[in-house]
C-alpha positions as a Python dict, from the first residue, in 0.01 Angstrom:
ca = {
    (1, 'M'): (0, 0, 0),
    (2, 'F'): (-286, 234, -85),
    (3, 'S'): (-478, 178, 234),
    (4, 'W'): (-466, 548, 305),
    (5, 'L'): (-689, 609, 0),
    (6, 'R'): (-974, 437, 181),
    (7, 'R'): (-978, 730, 417),
    (8, 'V'): (-1042, 980, 130),
    (9, 'P'): (-1408, 1051, 48),
    (10, 'G'): (-1504, 872, -273),
    (11, 'F'): (-1262, 585, -221),
    (12, 'R'): (-1403, 450, 107),
    (13, 'S'): (-1659, 220, -53),
    (14, 'G'): (-1398, 32, -245),
    (15, 'K'): (-1621, 29, -555),
    (16, 'W'): (-1419, 93, -870),
    (17, 'W'): (-1663, 321, -1044),
    (18, 'K'): (-1688, 552, -746),
    (19, 'S'): (-1312, 561, -733),
    (20, 'I'): (-1294, 676, -1100),
    (21, 'I'): (-1540, 958, -1037),
    (22, 'A'): (-1352, 1071, -732),
    (23, 'S'): (-1021, 1064, -919),
    (24, 'G'): (-1158, 1292, -1191),
    (25, 'F'): (-1293, 1538, -937),
    (26, 'Y'): (-969, 1562, -742),
    (27, 'L'): (-766, 1605, -1064),
    (28, 'L'): (-984, 1899, -1170),
    (29, 'V'): (-940, 2065, -834),
    (30, 'F'): (-564, 2019, -863),
    (31, 'V'): (-550, 2183, -1206),
    (32, 'I'): (-754, 2483, -1087),
    (33, 'L'): (-526, 2530, -789),
    (34, 'M'): (-218, 2516, -1013),
    (35, 'V'): (-363, 2783, -1246),
    (36, 'I'): (-435, 3006, -948),
    (37, 'I'): (-95, 2957, -793),
    (38, 'F'): (107, 2951, -1117),
    (39, 'P'): (-93, 3150, -1384),
    (40, 'S'): (9, 3120, -1751),
    (41, 'A'): (29, 3405, -2002),
    (42, 'P'): (-310, 3508, -2146),
    (43, 'S'): (-394, 3422, -2506),
    (44, 'L'): (-376, 3705, -2761),
    (45, 'T'): (-536, 3740, -3105),
    (46, 'L'): (-511, 4054, -3323),
    (47, 'E'): (-741, 4146, -3607),
    (48, 'K'): (-575, 4182, -3947),
    (49, 'N'): (-502, 4537, -4064),
    (50, 'D'): (-488, 4599, -4439),
    (51, 'P'): (-332, 4915, -4584),
    (52, 'I'): (-566, 5211, -4545),
    (53, 'N'): (-597, 5557, -4702),
    (54, 'K'): (-715, 5734, -4384),
    (55, 'S'): (-503, 5908, -4120),
    (56, 'S'): (-689, 5732, -3834),
    (57, 'V'): (-675, 5359, -3772),
    (58, 'S'): (-769, 5116, -3494),
    (59, 'I'): (-586, 4811, -3366),
    (60, 'A'): (-826, 4552, -3222),
    (61, 'G'): (-789, 4208, -3067),
    (62, 'K'): (-909, 3959, -2808),
    (63, 'T'): (-766, 3803, -2491),
    (64, 'Y'): (-895, 3699, -2147),
    (65, 'S'): (-1146, 3931, -1986),
    (66, 'G'): (-1022, 4209, -1761),
    (67, 'K'): (-655, 4177, -1858),
    (68, 'P'): (-424, 4477, -1905),
    (69, 'V'): (-320, 4533, -2268),
    (70, 'Y'): (-39, 4762, -2381),
    (71, 'L'): (45, 4924, -2719),
    (72, 'I'): (421, 4959, -2752),
    (73, 'K'): (630, 5151, -3007),
    (74, 'D'): (1009, 5166, -2995),
    (75, 'N'): (1005, 4984, -2657),
    (76, 'E'): (780, 5251, -2506),
    (77, 'V'): (420, 5201, -2396),
    (78, 'I'): (213, 5464, -2579),
    (79, 'Q'): (-137, 5339, -2484),
    (80, 'S'): (-286, 5091, -2237),
    (81, 'V'): (-638, 4952, -2189),
    (82, 'K'): (-815, 4665, -2013),
    (83, 'S'): (-1003, 4402, -2210),
    (84, 'D'): (-1379, 4402, -2159),
    (85, 'S'): (-1593, 4122, -2016),
    (86, 'S'): (-1573, 3931, -2345),
    (87, 'G'): (-1197, 3984, -2371),
    (88, 'K'): (-1209, 4240, -2652),
    (89, 'F'): (-991, 4551, -2667),
    (90, 'F'): (-885, 4819, -2919),
    (91, 'F'): (-650, 5114, -2961),
    (92, 'V'): (-707, 5421, -3183),
    (93, 'L'): (-423, 5598, -3365),
    (94, 'N'): (-477, 5943, -3518),
    (95, 'D'): (-292, 6187, -3744),
    (96, 'L'): (-84, 5924, -3922),
    (97, 'T'): (81, 6018, -4252),
    (98, 'D'): (180, 5800, -4548),
    (99, 'G'): (412, 5516, -4455),
    (100, 'S'): (441, 5193, -4253),
    (101, 'Y'): (437, 5182, -3871),
    (102, 'N'): (554, 4891, -3652),
    (103, 'Y'): (381, 4832, -3318),
    (104, 'M'): (379, 4561, -3054),
    (105, 'V'): (67, 4465, -2857),
    (106, 'E'): (128, 4302, -2519),
    (107, 'V'): (-122, 4145, -2278),
    (108, 'C'): (-31, 4040, -1924),
    (109, 'S'): (-193, 3833, -1652),
    (110, 'S'): (-169, 4132, -1415),
    (111, 'E'): (-75, 4495, -1405),
    (112, 'E'): (262, 4393, -1259),
    (113, 'K'): (327, 4246, -1604),
    (114, 'G'): (357, 3894, -1484),
    (115, 'K'): (315, 3625, -1746),
    (116, 'C'): (281, 3841, -2063),
    (117, 'R'): (224, 3754, -2427),
    (118, 'N'): (292, 3986, -2722),
    (119, 'E'): (235, 4013, -3098),
    (120, 'N'): (381, 4250, -3361),
    (121, 'I'): (160, 4439, -3610),
    (122, 'V'): (239, 4667, -3906),
    (123, 'I'): (7, 4958, -3997),
    (124, 'T'): (36, 5094, -4356),
    (125, 'I'): (-109, 5433, -4452),
    (126, 'D'): (-134, 5521, -4825),
    (127, 'Q'): (-310, 5844, -4920),
    (128, 'T'): (-132, 5901, -5253),
    (129, 'S'): (-366, 5901, -5556),
    (130, 'P'): (-269, 5697, -5862),
    (131, 'S'): (-175, 5880, -6180),
    (132, 'K'): (-451, 5990, -6422),
    (133, 'P'): (-510, 5721, -6688),
    (134, 'E'): (-447, 5793, -7055),
    (135, 'I'): (-670, 5633, -7317),
    (136, 'F'): (-635, 5585, -7693),
    (137, 'L'): (-923, 5526, -7938),
    (138, 'P'): (-884, 5296, -8240),
    (139, 'D'): (-780, 5463, -8565),
    (140, 'N'): (-1106, 5364, -8738),
    (141, 'L'): (-1450, 5358, -8581),
    (142, 'P'): (-1696, 5083, -8686),
    (143, 'D'): (-1953, 5137, -8962),
    (144, 'D'): (-2224, 4964, -8758),
    (145, 'S'): (-2364, 5106, -8435),
    (146, 'E'): (-2385, 4756, -8284),
    (147, 'E'): (-2012, 4688, -8320),
    (148, 'E'): (-1790, 4748, -8018),
    (149, 'I'): (-1463, 4936, -8009),
    (150, 'T'): (-1153, 4856, -7804),
    (151, 'I'): (-1015, 5146, -7601),
    (152, 'K'): (-655, 5096, -7487),
    (153, 'G'): (-496, 5285, -7200),
    (154, 'V'): (-214, 5312, -6946),
    (155, 'S'): (-205, 5394, -6575),
    (156, 'E'): (-28, 5254, -6268),
    (157, 'P'): (18, 4877, -6241),
    (158, 'N'): (-253, 4671, -6071),
    (159, 'V'): (-512, 4942, -6019),
    (160, 'K'): (-885, 4926, -6088),
    (161, 'I'): (-1001, 5120, -6395),
    (162, 'V'): (-1354, 5262, -6397),
    (163, 'A'): (-1482, 5411, -6724),
    (164, 'S'): (-1812, 5564, -6835),
    (165, 'I'): (-1974, 5688, -7155),
    (166, 'Q'): (-2234, 5964, -7124),
    (167, 'D'): (-2240, 5898, -6745),
    (168, 'N'): (-2322, 5528, -6800),
    (169, 'E'): (-2062, 5329, -6607),
    (170, 'L'): (-1893, 5041, -6792),
    (171, 'S'): (-1764, 4716, -6645),
    (172, 'A'): (-1448, 4780, -6445),
    (173, 'T'): (-1112, 4631, -6543),
    (174, 'T'): (-765, 4612, -6386),
    (175, 'T'): (-429, 4719, -6521),
    (176, 'N'): (-159, 4455, -6568),
    (177, 'D'): (192, 4464, -6420),
    (178, 'K'): (290, 4716, -6689),
    (179, 'G'): (-5, 4943, -6618),
    (180, 'E'): (-183, 4858, -6945),
    (181, 'F'): (-557, 4800, -6981),
    (182, 'E'): (-829, 4757, -7244),
    (183, 'I'): (-1199, 4847, -7241),
    (184, 'K'): (-1449, 4705, -7492),
    (185, 'T'): (-1762, 4913, -7538),
    (186, 'G'): (-2022, 5032, -7784),
    (187, 'L'): (-2077, 5399, -7865),
    (188, 'V'): (-2395, 5604, -7883),
    (189, 'L'): (-2490, 5794, -8196),
    (190, 'G'): (-2349, 6144, -8209),
    (191, 'A'): (-2139, 6292, -7930),
    (192, 'N'): (-1964, 6052, -7690),
    (193, 'T'): (-1785, 6175, -7378),
    (194, 'I'): (-1560, 5897, -7243),
    (195, 'S'): (-1439, 5937, -6883),
    (196, 'V'): (-1192, 5714, -6701),
    (197, 'K'): (-1028, 5705, -6358),
    (198, 'A'): (-799, 5473, -6161),
    (199, 'I'): (-865, 5343, -5807),
    (200, 'D'): (-584, 5176, -5611),
    (201, 'A'): (-612, 4890, -5360),
    (202, 'V'): (-687, 5119, -5063),
    (203, 'G'): (-947, 5329, -5247),
    (204, 'N'): (-745, 5633, -5359),
    (205, 'E'): (-890, 5775, -5682),
    (206, 'S'): (-698, 5943, -5961),
    (207, 'A'): (-798, 6257, -6144),
    (208, 'V'): (-1051, 6186, -6420),
    (209, 'G'): (-911, 6148, -6770),
    (210, 'G'): (-1091, 6084, -7096),
    (211, 'T'): (-1168, 6200, -7445),
    (212, 'F'): (-1451, 6298, -7678),
    (213, 'V'): (-1556, 6133, -8003),
    (214, 'N'): (-1838, 6192, -8250),
    (215, 'F'): (-1985, 5864, -8374),
    (216, 'N'): (-2175, 5867, -8703),
    (217, 'P'): (-2177, 5511, -8842),
    (218, 'S'): (-2330, 5427, -9177),
    (219, 'R'): (-2557, 5169, -9007),
    (220, 'Y'): (-2757, 5235, -8690),
    (221, 'K'): (-3082, 5126, -8526),
    (222, 'V'): (-3394, 5343, -8498),
    (223, 'K'): (-3761, 5292, -8424),
    (224, 'V'): (-4019, 5361, -8695),
    (225, 'I'): (-4297, 5585, -8564),
    (226, 'N'): (-4521, 5571, -8869),
    (227, 'V'): (-4520, 5498, -9241),
    (228, 'V'): (-4586, 5793, -9473),
    (229, 'D'): (-4618, 5590, -9794),
    (230, 'G'): (-4456, 5297, -9972),
    (231, 'D'): (-4105, 5442, -9974),
    (232, 'T'): (-4109, 5698, -9692),
    (233, 'I'): (-4118, 5658, -9312),
    (234, 'K'): (-4094, 5877, -9004),
    (235, 'I'): (-3861, 5769, -8723),
    (236, 'E'): (-3838, 5861, -8355),
    (237, 'G'): (-3710, 6214, -8320),
    (238, 'G'): (-3936, 6330, -8602),
    (239, 'Q'): (-3698, 6277, -8895),
    (240, 'V'): (-3839, 6157, -9227),
    (241, 'V'): (-3653, 5883, -9416),
    (242, 'R'): (-3677, 5832, -9793),
    (243, 'Y'): (-3580, 5484, -9916),
    (244, 'I'): (-3280, 5491, -10152),
    (245, 'G'): (-3293, 5338, -10496),
    (246, 'I'): (-3664, 5263, -10528),
    (247, 'D'): (-3987, 5438, -10611),
    (248, 'T'): (-4340, 5328, -10515),
    (249, 'P'): (-4666, 5454, -10667),
    (250, 'E'): (-4779, 5784, -10520),
    (251, 'T'): (-5044, 5812, -10249),
    (252, 'V'): (-4961, 6148, -10088),
    (253, 'H'): (-4816, 6356, -10374),
    (254, 'P'): (-4942, 6717, -10358),
    (255, 'S'): (-5020, 6739, -10732),
    (256, 'K'): (-5112, 6381, -10830),
    (257, 'P'): (-5399, 6148, -10749),
    (258, 'V'): (-5332, 5806, -10591),
    (259, 'Q'): (-5149, 5585, -10839),
    (260, 'C'): (-5221, 5222, -10910),
    (261, 'Y'): (-5090, 4991, -10637),
    (262, 'G'): (-4987, 5287, -10424),
    (263, 'E'): (-5212, 5198, -10134),
    (264, 'E'): (-5098, 4835, -10145),
    (265, 'A'): (-4734, 4950, -10135),
    (266, 'S'): (-4805, 5175, -9836),
    (267, 'D'): (-4990, 4896, -9655),
    (268, 'K'): (-4706, 4649, -9716),
    (269, 'N'): (-4445, 4900, -9594),
    (270, 'R'): (-4659, 4963, -9287),
    (271, 'E'): (-4689, 4589, -9222),
    (272, 'L'): (-4313, 4547, -9251),
    (273, 'V'): (-4173, 4830, -9041),
    (274, 'E'): (-4428, 5047, -8858),
    (275, 'G'): (-4366, 5049, -8483),
    (276, 'K'): (-4060, 4827, -8522),
    (277, 'E'): (-3689, 4877, -8470),
    (278, 'V'): (-3501, 4881, -8801),
    (279, 'K'): (-3146, 4952, -8903),
    (280, 'L'): (-3077, 5243, -9136),
    (281, 'E'): (-2780, 5237, -9372),
    (282, 'K'): (-2632, 5544, -9535),
    (283, 'D'): (-2484, 5542, -9886),
    (284, 'V'): (-2316, 5866, -10005),
    (285, 'S'): (-2580, 6135, -9966),
    (286, 'E'): (-2708, 6237, -9624),
    (287, 'T'): (-3039, 6400, -9722),
    (288, 'D'): (-3241, 6497, -10028),
    (289, 'R'): (-3342, 6852, -10117),
    (290, 'Y'): (-3640, 6830, -9883),
    (291, 'G'): (-3427, 6746, -9580),
    (292, 'R'): (-3535, 6382, -9573),
    (293, 'L'): (-3269, 6129, -9473),
    (294, 'L'): (-3170, 5904, -9762),
    (295, 'R'): (-3123, 5550, -9632),
    (296, 'Y'): (-3143, 5179, -9702),
    (297, 'V'): (-3369, 5013, -9445),
    (298, 'W'): (-3293, 4673, -9291),
    (299, 'L'): (-3540, 4462, -9094),
    (300, 'G'): (-3316, 4191, -8955),
    (301, 'D'): (-3155, 4034, -9264),
    (302, 'I'): (-3420, 4176, -9498),
    (303, 'L'): (-3328, 4478, -9709),
    (304, 'V'): (-3672, 4638, -9718),
    (305, 'N'): (-3591, 4846, -10028),
    (306, 'E'): (-3510, 4530, -10225),
    (307, 'Y'): (-3804, 4336, -10080),
    (308, 'L'): (-4056, 4597, -10198),
    (309, 'V'): (-3912, 4584, -10552),
    (310, 'R'): (-3893, 4204, -10562),
    (311, 'E'): (-4256, 4166, -10451),
    (312, 'G'): (-4384, 4420, -10706),
    (313, 'Y'): (-4461, 4708, -10469),
    (314, 'A'): (-4187, 4936, -10605),
    (315, 'Q'): (-3969, 5005, -10908),
    (316, 'S'): (-3593, 5030, -10914),
    (317, 'S'): (-3503, 5398, -10947),
    (318, 'S'): (-3137, 5499, -10942),
    (319, 'Y'): (-3019, 5842, -10825),
    (320, 'P'): (-2639, 5878, -10841),
    (321, 'P'): (-2422, 5880, -10637),
    (322, 'D'): (-2628, 5647, -10411),
    (323, 'L'): (-2588, 5323, -10608),
    (324, 'K'): (-2453, 5069, -10357),
    (325, 'Y'): (-2735, 4815, -10402),
    (326, 'Q'): (-2869, 4926, -10739),
    (327, 'N'): (-2773, 4603, -10916),
    (328, 'K'): (-2975, 4413, -10653),
    (329, 'F'): (-3276, 4634, -10718),
    (330, 'V'): (-3253, 4595, -11097),
    (331, 'E'): (-3238, 4217, -11064),
    (332, 'A'): (-3528, 4218, -10813),
    (333, 'Q'): (-3737, 4424, -11057),
    (334, 'R'): (-3658, 4184, -11343),
    (335, 'Q'): (-3782, 3892, -11135),
    (336, 'A'): (-4097, 4075, -11025),
    (337, 'R'): (-4175, 4175, -11383),
    (338, 'E'): (-4126, 3822, -11516),
    (339, 'E'): (-4352, 3683, -11243),
    (340, 'K'): (-4605, 3967, -11295),
    (341, 'K'): (-4609, 4053, -10928),
    (342, 'G'): (-4790, 4353, -10787),
    (343, 'L'): (-4783, 4662, -11007),
    (344, 'W'): (-4643, 4451, -11293),
    (345, 'G'): (-4956, 4236, -11293),
    (346, 'D'): (-5289, 4276, -11465),
    (347, 'V'): (-5426, 4501, -11193),
    (348, 'C'): (-5219, 4790, -11328),
    (349, 'N'): (-5203, 4672, -11690),
    (350, 'V'): (-4823, 4661, -11656),
    (351, 'Q'): (-4823, 5039, -11606),
    (352, 'P'): (-4705, 5100, -11251),
    (353, 'T'): (-4754, 5474, -11283),
    (354, 'Q'): (-5121, 5442, -11388),
    (355, 'V'): (-5342, 5624, -11141),
    (356, 'Q'): (-5671, 5551, -10976),
    (357, 'Q'): (-5930, 5825, -10985),
    (358, 'K'): (-5896, 5912, -10622),
    (359, 'T'): (-5767, 6236, -10481),
    (360, 'I'): (-5600, 6334, -10155),
    (361, 'T'): (-5699, 6656, -9985),
    (362, 'P'): (-5433, 6915, -9900),
    (363, 'T'): (-5507, 6861, -9528),
    (364, 'Q'): (-5431, 6487, -9559),
    (365, 'I'): (-5108, 6560, -9742),
    (366, 'I'): (-4987, 6800, -9474),
    (367, 'Q'): (-5078, 6558, -9193),
    (368, 'Q'): (-4891, 6268, -9353),
    (369, 'T'): (-4580, 6420, -9500),
    (370, 'T'): (-4493, 6758, -9354),
    (371, 'T'): (-4203, 6781, -9107),
    (372, 'P'): (-4011, 7088, -8978),
    (373, 'T'): (-3736, 7019, -9234),
    (374, 'Q'): (-3973, 6979, -9531),
    (375, 'P'): (-4141, 7252, -9736),
    (376, 'R'): (-4520, 7244, -9707),
    (377, 'P'): (-4722, 7167, -10021),
    (378, 'S'): (-4831, 7476, -10205),
    (379, 'N'): (-5187, 7596, -10138),
    (380, 'Q'): (-5204, 7761, -10484),
    (381, 'T'): (-5468, 7639, -10723),
    (382, 'S'): (-5414, 7575, -11092),
    (383, 'G'): (-5578, 7909, -11161),
    (384, 'S'): (-5285, 8082, -10989),
    (385, 'Y'): (-5034, 7962, -11251),
    (386, 'A'): (-4981, 8106, -11596),
    (387, 'C'): (-4877, 7883, -11886),
    (388, 'D'): (-4513, 7943, -11974),
    (389, 'C'): (-4335, 7653, -12144),
    (390, 'S'): (-4006, 7846, -12146),
    (391, 'K'): (-3972, 7792, -11770),
    (392, 'T'): (-3715, 7533, -11662),
    (393, 'C'): (-3761, 7309, -11358),
    (394, 'S'): (-3536, 7526, -11144),
    (395, 'Q'): (-3760, 7825, -11224),
    (396, 'M'): (-4079, 7657, -11103),
    (397, 'S'): (-4220, 7788, -10776),
    (398, 'S'): (-4326, 7437, -10674),
    (399, 'C'): (-4379, 7083, -10800),
    (400, 'A'): (-4748, 7167, -10829),
    (401, 'E'): (-4665, 7441, -11081),
    (402, 'A'): (-4438, 7203, -11274),
    (403, 'Q'): (-4722, 6951, -11296),
    (404, 'Y'): (-4962, 7227, -11403),
    (405, 'Q'): (-4728, 7334, -11683),
    (406, 'L'): (-4716, 6972, -11804),
    (407, 'N'): (-5083, 6876, -11770),
    (408, 'A'): (-5270, 7202, -11827),
    (409, 'C'): (-5029, 7379, -12061),
    (410, 'G'): (-4886, 7083, -12252),
    (411, 'C'): (-4521, 7174, -12175),
    (412, 'G'): (-4387, 6827, -12259),
    (413, 'A'): (-4025, 6934, -12216),
    (414, 'R'): (-4076, 6913, -11839),
    (415, 'D'): (-4142, 6536, -11872),
    (416, 'A'): (-3838, 6405, -12055),
    (417, 'D'): (-3895, 6037, -11969),
    (418, 'K'): (-4271, 6055, -12047),
    (419, 'D'): (-4377, 5905, -11717),
    (420, 'G'): (-4637, 6172, -11644),
    (421, 'I'): (-4432, 6333, -11365),
    (422, 'A'): (-4288, 6677, -11433),
    (423, 'C'): (-3933, 6759, -11327),
    (424, 'D'): (-3854, 6407, -11204),
    (425, 'S'): (-3520, 6483, -11042),
    (426, 'D'): (-3677, 6756, -10827),
    (427, 'C'): (-4030, 6631, -10765),
    (428, 'Q'): (-4018, 6252, -10754),
}
């Protein structure tokens, strides 16, 4: 029946394996001839086009190499190209305005448009900026500089919100379906300029909105530059801070020699805070009459003011209206006194204001204590003052004169509490 096959090359031997190889070869040739004689439509793949905020856009895709490709709108060919050797092609559209545009891309096996394949594509142009966001600060700002605030705001739904404080960009957030958003952030000390803008899905940016707030919390972190004495420090920026509610023996007073345990108190204060970051806490008063900041000082969980009293380096010394922790200081002093710690021990004969016979030169005083906001110690000598016990503290030219009136002239009225310091409220 199939004797004629034995006349076809590949089947003449009658061996089965040669027959299989020959069958495969002839089938391949048949398929190629059918493709040539009856070509099918070329394949067509278009790249995805997302909405864009530019007036120019490209439509790109891939098909067979060298095939004619047409861009059609409203049944009219508006552009035509040929695919390159790798089958790629693209069209460029310019001067489009906001809106959606429907196109059809068609590729054919020949320029006679035989065997064509087509795909539809929608181009969306959006160049409209979202509305400017509005933001609202909380009614009460935190008392601690490390606490964050929550800023609430409204804009368009589902847009990206980018905010910054003092030009430092915050983590972006997105509005919900109602256009609402929240931003959690800390504030810097002093002036805060908060800026916010909205960016939609295609990259359009809104006008910049925002607000301004002055942040002055009662607690904030600073770095201690150096220790002046047991109860006074200098912080970065040059400001001098006087510890609230305590008093340590003098080491740098312009009119008094170094007092007993004063150097130990200064050394301990230096060991605790010098060169470290501490947190300052305000009570009622901002500064004393010398321009020094009045603050409680925290080192982690340690209230340094209380620590110095409890360990016998300082006495409790109340100055209304700054009395927030005064009960703590009184109790700390009671414990230190009972345990005879520091200046309550034998070294000072239980007289914390007793002095050592050591003096500080005027140059040393100026180097350690003077700041631009503080008056310099007087350079007058005791010989420049005249005894006049009728003078009140407010009439003294300086603390040095007040001390001279007490020590040299015997004006005891200037030392009401008999602690050896004249005009305590002004000079201590």
